[in-house]
C-alpha positions, 0 to 999 in steps of 0.5 A, a space after each residue: 501561363 498567366 496569359 495563357 489562363 486570361 485567354 482560356 478563361 477560369 469558369 472550367 477546369 483548365 483542360 476542358 476549355 477550348 481556346 479564345 479566338 486570340 490563341 493562335 496569334 499567341 502561339 504565332 507570337 511565341 513561335 516569332 519570338 523563339 525564332 527571333 530569340 534564337 537567331 539572336 543569341 547565337 549571334 550575340 554569343 559570337 560577338 560576345 565569345 569574340 570580345 571577351 576571348 582576349 581578356 581576364 575570365 576571372 575578373 569578368 566573372 567577379 564583375 558580373 557577380 558584383 552586378 548582379 548583386 547591386 542590381 538585386 539590390 537595387 530593384 528588390 531590396 534586402 528581401 531580394 539579397 537574402 533570396 540571392 544568399 539562399 538560392 546560391 547556397 542552395 545551388 551549392 548543394 547539389 554539386 556536394 551531393 553528387 547529383 544535378 541541379 536540374 533536381 532543383 527545378 521541382 522547387 519551382 515547378 511543383 509548386 506552380 503546377 499545384 497552384 495551377 491545378 488546385 
């Protein structure tokens, strides 16, 4: 969204502006990267599923959890670890409440939409 705002400028409200000359190139790059990502995801998913099908998934899951915690600690420090803990606890609430986790996206989308429309 920030790249689009940079291309479109911020003199007028966002909906009244015409895209810049580079907007078509931006859309083409998004389309190309989405198609490439789709193909690579399917291919990598097949390879990964074959590689891990003979292993204990419990151990793999624990390893991935430890890896994520270590990476968050290395790249973001204690604040990142606290945010990871808070978001993990928040992600455990919807199943207990009997709703889908998709409702939590409002916690991210609504502030972002308000920020860019304000």
